[in-house]
PyMOL Python script that loads the backbone (N, CA, C, O; Angstrom):
from pymol import cmd

cmd.read_pdbstr("""\
ATOM      1  N   MET A   1     134.565  90.848  96.394  1.00  0.00           N
ATOM      2  CA  MET A   1     133.988  89.609  96.823  1.00  0.00           C
ATOM      3  C   MET A   1     133.031  89.931  97.965  1.00  0.00           C
ATOM      4  O   MET A   1     133.322  90.766  98.821  1.00  0.00           O
ATOM      5  N   THR A   2     131.884  89.254  97.963  1.00  0.00           N
ATOM      6  CA  THR A   2     130.867  89.443  98.986  1.00  0.00           C
ATOM      7  C   THR A   2     130.444  88.093  99.532  1.00  0.00           C
ATOM      8  O   THR A   2     130.204  87.161  98.764  1.00  0.00           O
ATOM      9  N   THR A   3     130.349  87.978 100.837  1.00  0.00           N
ATOM     10  CA  THR A   3     129.850  86.758 101.459  1.00  0.00           C
ATOM     11  C   THR A   3     128.335  86.747 101.353  1.00  0.00           C
ATOM     12  O   THR A   3     127.676  87.704 101.762  1.00  0.00           O
ATOM     13  N   VAL A   4     127.777  85.670 100.806  1.00  0.00           N
ATOM     14  CA  VAL A   4     126.325  85.575 100.695  1.00  0.00           C
ATOM     15  C   VAL A   4     125.744  84.481 101.579  1.00  0.00           C
ATOM     16  O   VAL A   4     124.543  84.470 101.848  1.00  0.00           O
ATOM     17  N   ILE A   5     126.602  83.547 102.039  1.00  0.00           N
ATOM     18  CA  ILE A   5     126.122  82.489 102.922  1.00  0.00           C
ATOM     19  C   ILE A   5     127.267  81.997 103.795  1.00  0.00           C
ATOM     20  O   ILE A   5     128.384  81.797 103.319  1.00  0.00           O
ATOM     21  N   GLY A   6     126.975  81.805 105.075  1.00  0.00           N
ATOM     22  CA  GLY A   6     127.928  81.244 106.024  1.00  0.00           C
ATOM     23  C   GLY A   6     128.949  82.236 106.531  1.00  0.00           C
ATOM     24  O   GLY A   6     129.075  83.356 106.034  1.00  0.00           O
ATOM     25  N   ASP A   7     129.688  81.775 107.557  1.00  0.00           N
ATOM     26  CA  ASP A   7     130.754  82.593 108.136  1.00  0.00           C
ATOM     27  C   ASP A   7     132.075  81.832 108.193  1.00  0.00           C
ATOM     28  O   ASP A   7     133.021  82.267 108.849  1.00  0.00           O
ATOM     29  N   GLY A   8     132.135  80.692 107.501  1.00  0.00           N
ATOM     30  CA  GLY A   8     133.351  79.893 107.487  1.00  0.00           C
ATOM     31  C   GLY A   8     133.317  78.715 108.441  1.00  0.00           C
ATOM     32  O   GLY A   8     134.227  77.886 108.425  1.00  0.00           O
ATOM     33  N   THR A   9     132.278  78.623 109.278  1.00  0.00           N
ATOM     34  CA  THR A   9     132.146  77.507 110.206  1.00  0.00           C
ATOM     35  C   THR A   9     131.627  76.291 109.446  1.00  0.00           C
ATOM     36  O   THR A   9     130.584  76.358 108.795  1.00  0.00           O
ATOM     37  N   ALA A  10     132.360  75.176 109.533  1.00  0.00           N
ATOM     38  CA  ALA A  10     131.928  73.951 108.852  1.00  0.00           C
ATOM     39  C   ALA A  10     130.793  73.301 109.626  1.00  0.00           C
ATOM     40  O   ALA A  10     130.848  73.203 110.852  1.00  0.00           O
ATOM     41  N   GLY A  11     129.771  72.861 108.919  1.00  0.00           N
ATOM     42  CA  GLY A  11     128.657  72.187 109.581  1.00  0.00           C
ATOM     43  C   GLY A  11     127.493  71.979 108.642  1.00  0.00           C
ATOM     44  O   GLY A  11     127.634  72.068 107.422  1.00  0.00           O
ATOM     45  N   TYR A  12     126.341  71.701 109.225  1.00  0.00           N
ATOM     46  CA  TYR A  12     125.150  71.331 108.463  1.00  0.00           C
ATOM     47  C   TYR A  12     123.946  72.176 108.844  1.00  0.00           C
ATOM     48  O   TYR A  12     122.825  71.668 108.855  1.00  0.00           O
ATOM     49  N   LYS A  13     124.142  73.429 109.150  1.00  0.00           N
ATOM     50  CA  LYS A  13     123.067  74.273 109.686  1.00  0.00           C
ATOM     51  C   LYS A  13     122.356  75.074 108.595  1.00  0.00           C
ATOM     52  O   LYS A  13     122.979  75.860 107.882  1.00  0.00           O
ATOM     53  N   ASP A  14     121.041  74.862 108.477  1.00  0.00           N
ATOM     54  CA  ASP A  14     120.193  75.673 107.608  1.00  0.00           C
ATOM     55  C   ASP A  14     119.481  76.695 108.482  1.00  0.00           C
ATOM     56  O   ASP A  14     119.031  76.368 109.580  1.00  0.00           O
ATOM     57  N   THR A  15     119.377  77.916 108.005  1.00  0.00           N
ATOM     58  CA  THR A  15     118.726  78.974 108.764  1.00  0.00           C
ATOM     59  C   THR A  15     118.291  80.084 107.819  1.00  0.00           C
ATOM     60  O   THR A  15     118.842  80.232 106.729  1.00  0.00           O
ATOM     61  N   ASP A  16     117.311  80.854 108.234  1.00  0.00           N
ATOM     62  CA  ASP A  16     116.893  82.007 107.433  1.00  0.00           C
ATOM     63  C   ASP A  16     117.951  83.102 107.436  1.00  0.00           C
ATOM     64  O   ASP A  16     117.993  83.927 106.523  1.00  0.00           O
ATOM     65  N   ASP A  17     118.810  83.116 108.461  1.00  0.00           N
ATOM     66  CA  ASP A  17     119.931  84.066 108.529  1.00  0.00           C
ATOM     67  C   ASP A  17     121.080  83.463 107.716  1.00  0.00           C
ATOM     68  O   ASP A  17     121.847  82.649 108.228  1.00  0.00           O
ATOM     69  N   LEU A  18     121.193  83.863 106.459  1.00  0.00           N
ATOM     70  CA  LEU A  18     122.167  83.238 105.557  1.00  0.00           C
ATOM     71  C   LEU A  18     123.592  83.297 106.072  1.00  0.00           C
ATOM     72  O   LEU A  18     124.369  82.377 105.815  1.00  0.00           O
ATOM     73  N   LEU A  19     123.965  84.351 106.793  1.00  0.00           N
ATOM     74  CA  LEU A  19     125.335  84.451 107.286  1.00  0.00           C
ATOM     75  C   LEU A  19     125.587  83.528 108.473  1.00  0.00           C
ATOM     76  O   LEU A  19     126.738  83.331 108.860  1.00  0.00           O
ATOM     77  N   ALA A  20     124.534  82.958 109.060  1.00  0.00           N
ATOM     78  CA  ALA A  20     124.686  82.001 110.157  1.00  0.00           C
ATOM     79  C   ALA A  20     124.605  80.556 109.664  1.00  0.00           C
ATOM     80  O   ALA A  20     124.801  79.625 110.445  1.00  0.00           O
ATOM     81  N   ALA A  21     124.319  80.364 108.380  1.00  0.00           N
ATOM     82  CA  ALA A  21     124.243  79.011 107.821  1.00  0.00           C
ATOM     83  C   ALA A  21     125.632  78.373 107.832  1.00  0.00           C
ATOM     84  O   ALA A  21     126.648  79.067 107.797  1.00  0.00           O
ATOM     85  N   GLU A  22     125.657  77.045 107.882  1.00  0.00           N
ATOM     86  CA  GLU A  22     126.925  76.315 107.870  1.00  0.00           C
ATOM     87  C   GLU A  22     126.948  75.351 106.694  1.00  0.00           C
ATOM     88  O   GLU A  22     125.987  74.622 106.451  1.00  0.00           O
ATOM     89  N   LEU A  23     128.052  75.361 105.973  1.00  0.00           N
ATOM     90  CA  LEU A  23     128.295  74.436 104.873  1.00  0.00           C
ATOM     91  C   LEU A  23     129.454  73.543 105.280  1.00  0.00           C
ATOM     92  O   LEU A  23     130.366  73.989 105.977  1.00  0.00           O
ATOM     93  N   PHE A  24     129.430  72.287 104.851  1.00  0.00           N
ATOM     94  CA  PHE A  24     130.479  71.369 105.290  1.00  0.00           C
ATOM     95  C   PHE A  24     131.674  71.352 104.352  1.00  0.00           C
ATOM     96  O   PHE A  24     132.816  71.417 104.808  1.00  0.00           O
ATOM     97  N   GLY A  25     131.436  71.269 103.082  1.00  0.00           N
ATOM     98  CA  GLY A  25     132.553  71.198 102.140  1.00  0.00           C
ATOM     99  C   GLY A  25     132.101  71.548 100.738  1.00  0.00           C
ATOM    100  O   GLY A  25     131.647  70.678  99.994  1.00  0.00           O
ATOM    101  N   ILE A  26     132.219  72.798 100.374  1.00  0.00           N
ATOM    102  CA  ILE A  26     131.746  73.235  99.064  1.00  0.00           C
ATOM    103  C   ILE A  26     132.573  72.571  97.967  1.00  0.00           C
ATOM    104  O   ILE A  26     133.800  72.674  97.945  1.00  0.00           O
ATOM    105  N   GLU A  27     131.884  71.892  97.065  1.00  0.00           N
ATOM    106  CA  GLU A  27     132.559  71.196  95.972  1.00  0.00           C
ATOM    107  C   GLU A  27     132.234  71.786  94.610  1.00  0.00           C
ATOM    108  O   GLU A  27     132.850  71.417  93.610  1.00  0.00           O
ATOM    109  N   GLY A  28     131.270  72.697  94.563  1.00  0.00           N
ATOM    110  CA  GLY A  28     130.927  73.327  93.296  1.00  0.00           C
ATOM    111  C   GLY A  28     129.870  74.392  93.479  1.00  0.00           C
ATOM    112  O   GLY A  28     129.101  74.364  94.440  1.00  0.00           O
ATOM    113  N   LEU A  29     129.837  75.336  92.546  1.00  0.00           N
ATOM    114  CA  LEU A  29     128.859  76.423  92.552  1.00  0.00           C
ATOM    115  C   LEU A  29     128.296  76.589  91.151  1.00  0.00           C
ATOM    116  O   LEU A  29     128.988  76.358  90.160  1.00  0.00           O
ATOM    117  N   ALA A  30     127.038  76.990  91.078  1.00  0.00           N
ATOM    118  CA  ALA A  30     126.418  77.318  89.791  1.00  0.00           C
ATOM    119  C   ALA A  30     125.388  78.408  90.038  1.00  0.00           C
ATOM    120  O   ALA A  30     124.767  78.467  91.099  1.00  0.00           O
ATOM    121  N   LEU A  31     125.217  79.256  89.057  1.00  0.00           N
ATOM    122  CA  LEU A  31     124.255  80.343  89.133  1.00  0.00           C
ATOM    123  C   LEU A  31     123.159  80.088  88.102  1.00  0.00           C
ATOM    124  O   LEU A  31     123.445  79.720  86.963  1.00  0.00           O
ATOM    125  N   SER A  32     121.913  80.283  88.502  1.00  0.00           N
ATOM    126  CA  SER A  32     120.803  80.095  87.563  1.00  0.00           C
ATOM    127  C   SER A  32     120.919  81.095  86.422  1.00  0.00           C
ATOM    128  O   SER A  32     121.582  82.124  86.551  1.00  0.00           O
ATOM    129  N   GLY A  33     120.276  80.790  85.317  1.00  0.00           N
ATOM    130  CA  GLY A  33     120.337  81.646  84.138  1.00  0.00           C
ATOM    131  C   GLY A  33     119.857  83.063  84.384  1.00  0.00           C
ATOM    132  O   GLY A  33     120.355  84.004  83.765  1.00  0.00           O
ATOM    133  N   ASP A  34     118.887  83.228  85.288  1.00  0.00           N
ATOM    134  CA  ASP A  34     118.378  84.567  85.579  1.00  0.00           C
ATOM    135  C   ASP A  34     119.161  85.267  86.690  1.00  0.00           C
ATOM    136  O   ASP A  34     118.864  86.410  87.037  1.00  0.00           O
ATOM    137  N   GLY A  35     120.169  84.573  87.253  1.00  0.00           N
ATOM    138  CA  GLY A  35     121.019  85.171  88.282  1.00  0.00           C
ATOM    139  C   GLY A  35     120.371  85.306  89.643  1.00  0.00           C
ATOM    140  O   GLY A  35     120.910  85.986  90.516  1.00  0.00           O
ATOM    141  N   LYS A  36     119.223  84.671  89.844  1.00  0.00           N
ATOM    142  CA  LYS A  36     118.494  84.826  91.104  1.00  0.00           C
ATOM    143  C   LYS A  36     118.740  83.715  92.114  1.00  0.00           C
ATOM    144  O   LYS A  36     118.423  83.873  93.294  1.00  0.00           O
ATOM    145  N   THR A  37     119.299  82.594  91.670  1.00  0.00           N
ATOM    146  CA  THR A  37     119.518  81.457  92.560  1.00  0.00           C
ATOM    147  C   THR A  37     120.949  80.954  92.436  1.00  0.00           C
ATOM    148  O   THR A  37     121.451  80.743  91.331  1.00  0.00           O
ATOM    149  N   LEU A  38     121.596  80.765  93.575  1.00  0.00           N
ATOM    150  CA  LEU A  38     122.928  80.174  93.637  1.00  0.00           C
ATOM    151  C   LEU A  38     122.767  78.732  94.089  1.00  0.00           C
ATOM    152  O   LEU A  38     122.139  78.468  95.115  1.00  0.00           O
ATOM    153  N   TYR A  39     123.330  77.796  93.331  1.00  0.00           N
ATOM    154  CA  TYR A  39     123.309  76.381  93.678  1.00  0.00           C
ATOM    155  C   TYR A  39     124.684  76.008  94.221  1.00  0.00           C
ATOM    156  O   TYR A  39     125.706  76.356  93.630  1.00  0.00           O
ATOM    157  N   ILE A  40     124.703  75.299  95.349  1.00  0.00           N
ATOM    158  CA  ILE A  40     125.956  74.928  96.002  1.00  0.00           C
ATOM    159  C   ILE A  40     125.998  73.415  96.164  1.00  0.00           C
ATOM    160  O   ILE A  40     125.099  72.830  96.769  1.00  0.00           O
ATOM    161  N   ALA A  41     127.035  72.777  95.629  1.00  0.00           N
ATOM    162  CA  ALA A  41     127.271  71.356  95.870  1.00  0.00           C
ATOM    163  C   ALA A  41     128.046  71.273  97.177  1.00  0.00           C
ATOM    164  O   ALA A  41     129.236  71.585  97.226  1.00  0.00           O
ATOM    165  N   ASP A  42     127.360  70.848  98.237  1.00  0.00           N
ATOM    166  CA  ASP A  42     127.947  70.782  99.579  1.00  0.00           C
ATOM    167  C   ASP A  42     128.262  69.326  99.873  1.00  0.00           C
ATOM    168  O   ASP A  42     127.353  68.518 100.063  1.00  0.00           O
ATOM    169  N   GLY A  43     129.532  68.988  99.911  1.00  0.00           N
ATOM    170  CA  GLY A  43     129.955  67.598 100.055  1.00  0.00           C
ATOM    171  C   GLY A  43     130.528  67.273 101.413  1.00  0.00           C
ATOM    172  O   GLY A  43     130.366  68.032 102.368  1.00  0.00           O
ATOM    173  N   ASN A  44     131.198  66.144 101.493  1.00  0.00           N
ATOM    174  CA  ASN A  44     131.690  65.653 102.780  1.00  0.00           C
ATOM    175  C   ASN A  44     133.202  65.759 102.951  1.00  0.00           C
ATOM    176  O   ASN A  44     133.731  65.260 103.944  1.00  0.00           O
ATOM    177  N   ARG A  45     133.907  66.382 102.031  1.00  0.00           N
ATOM    178  CA  ARG A  45     135.363  66.594 102.122  1.00  0.00           C
ATOM    179  C   ARG A  45     136.118  65.321 102.474  1.00  0.00           C
ATOM    180  O   ARG A  45     137.090  65.369 103.228  1.00  0.00           O
ATOM    181  N   GLY A  46     135.684  64.183 101.940  1.00  0.00           N
ATOM    182  CA  GLY A  46     136.373  62.927 102.193  1.00  0.00           C
ATOM    183  C   GLY A  46     135.967  62.235 103.479  1.00  0.00           C
ATOM    184  O   GLY A  46     136.427  61.125 103.746  1.00  0.00           O
ATOM    185  N   ASN A  47     135.123  62.853 104.277  1.00  0.00           N
ATOM    186  CA  ASN A  47     134.635  62.265 105.518  1.00  0.00           C
ATOM    187  C   ASN A  47     133.753  61.065 105.173  1.00  0.00           C
ATOM    188  O   ASN A  47     133.010  61.125 104.194  1.00  0.00           O
ATOM    189  N   PRO A  48     133.812  59.976 105.949  1.00  0.00           N
ATOM    190  CA  PRO A  48     132.989  58.807 105.628  1.00  0.00           C
ATOM    191  C   PRO A  48     131.488  59.028 105.818  1.00  0.00           C
ATOM    192  O   PRO A  48     130.690  58.190 105.399  1.00  0.00           O
ATOM    193  N   LEU A  49     131.090  60.136 106.440  1.00  0.00           N
ATOM    194  CA  LEU A  49     129.664  60.426 106.577  1.00  0.00           C
ATOM    195  C   LEU A  49     129.056  60.625 105.194  1.00  0.00           C
ATOM    196  O   LEU A  49     129.650  61.303 104.356  1.00  0.00           O
ATOM    197  N   PRO A  50     127.892  60.052 104.940  1.00  0.00           N
ATOM    198  CA  PRO A  50     127.275  60.180 103.615  1.00  0.00           C
ATOM    199  C   PRO A  50     126.540  61.512 103.456  1.00  0.00           C
ATOM    200  O   PRO A  50     125.317  61.528 103.314  1.00  0.00           O
ATOM    201  N   TYR A  51     127.254  62.597 103.478  1.00  0.00           N
ATOM    202  CA  TYR A  51     126.628  63.914 103.390  1.00  0.00           C
ATOM    203  C   TYR A  51     126.986  64.570 102.070  1.00  0.00           C
ATOM    204  O   TYR A  51     128.108  65.048 101.901  1.00  0.00           O
ATOM    205  N   ASN A  52     126.085  64.599 101.166  1.00  0.00           N
ATOM    206  CA  ASN A  52     126.238  65.313  99.898  1.00  0.00           C
ATOM    207  C   ASN A  52     124.889  65.933  99.576  1.00  0.00           C
ATOM    208  O   ASN A  52     123.894  65.223  99.435  1.00  0.00           O
ATOM    209  N   ARG A  53     124.853  67.249  99.461  1.00  0.00           N
ATOM    210  CA  ARG A  53     123.593  67.955  99.238  1.00  0.00           C
ATOM    211  C   ARG A  53     123.769  69.041  98.188  1.00  0.00           C
ATOM    212  O   ARG A  53     124.857  69.592  98.019  1.00  0.00           O
ATOM    213  N   ILE A  54     122.692  69.334  97.495  1.00  0.00           N
ATOM    214  CA  ILE A  54     122.634  70.530  96.661  1.00  0.00           C
ATOM    215  C   ILE A  54     121.872  71.560  97.481  1.00  0.00           C
ATOM    216  O   ILE A  54     120.695  71.370  97.789  1.00  0.00           O
ATOM    217  N   ARG A  55     122.531  72.631  97.825  1.00  0.00           N
ATOM    218  CA  ARG A  55     121.912  73.699  98.612  1.00  0.00           C
ATOM    219  C   ARG A  55     121.582  74.841  97.657  1.00  0.00           C
ATOM    220  O   ARG A  55     122.282  75.039  96.664  1.00  0.00           O
ATOM    221  N   THR A  56     120.536  75.583  97.943  1.00  0.00           N
ATOM    222  CA  THR A  56     120.164  76.718  97.101  1.00  0.00           C
ATOM    223  C   THR A  56     120.064  77.976  97.944  1.00  0.00           C
ATOM    224  O   THR A  56     119.660  77.939  99.106  1.00  0.00           O
ATOM    225  N   VAL A  57     120.439  79.082  97.338  1.00  0.00           N
ATOM    226  CA  VAL A  57     120.355  80.384  97.993  1.00  0.00           C
ATOM    227  C   VAL A  57     119.616  81.329  97.057  1.00  0.00           C
ATOM    228  O   VAL A  57     120.017  81.520  95.909  1.00  0.00           O
ATOM    229  N   ASN A  58     118.537  81.914  97.553  1.00  0.00           N
ATOM    230  CA  ASN A  58     117.787  82.909  96.798  1.00  0.00           C
ATOM    231  C   ASN A  58     118.534  84.231  96.921  1.00  0.00           C
ATOM    232  O   ASN A  58     118.650  84.772  98.021  1.00  0.00           O
ATOM    233  N   LEU A  59     119.034  84.751  95.827  1.00  0.00           N
ATOM    234  CA  LEU A  59     119.851  85.966  95.849  1.00  0.00           C
ATOM    235  C   LEU A  59     119.035  87.242  95.712  1.00  0.00           C
ATOM    236  O   LEU A  59     119.605  88.329  95.624  1.00  0.00           O
ATOM    237  N   THR A  60     117.717  87.131  95.693  1.00  0.00           N
ATOM    238  CA  THR A  60     116.884  88.317  95.521  1.00  0.00           C
ATOM    239  C   THR A  60     116.476  88.957  96.841  1.00  0.00           C
ATOM    240  O   THR A  60     115.753  89.953  96.835  1.00  0.00           O
ATOM    241  N   HIS A  61     116.915  88.418  97.964  1.00  0.00           N
ATOM    242  CA  HIS A  61     116.560  88.986  99.278  1.00  0.00           C
ATOM    243  C   HIS A  61     117.349  90.230  99.545  1.00  0.00           C
ATOM    244  O   HIS A  61     117.189  90.848 100.597  1.00  0.00           O
TER     245      HIS A  61
END
""", "prot")
cmd.dss("prot")
cmd.show_as("cartoon", "prot")
cmd.util.cbc("prot")
cmd.orient("prot")
């Protein structure tokens, strides 16, 4: 297993340093057909805040 994004800290931080990025509540993952993009369903883990995003990670870096 390899970490490709984040360090386990919950939050909403986007950054060019993928290991410093923060995700709030991963609800799903998908990989593009060519294997170059990871799609992350980042949700709100039941929190009343309306935070639901599709995040993308370019895996070719």
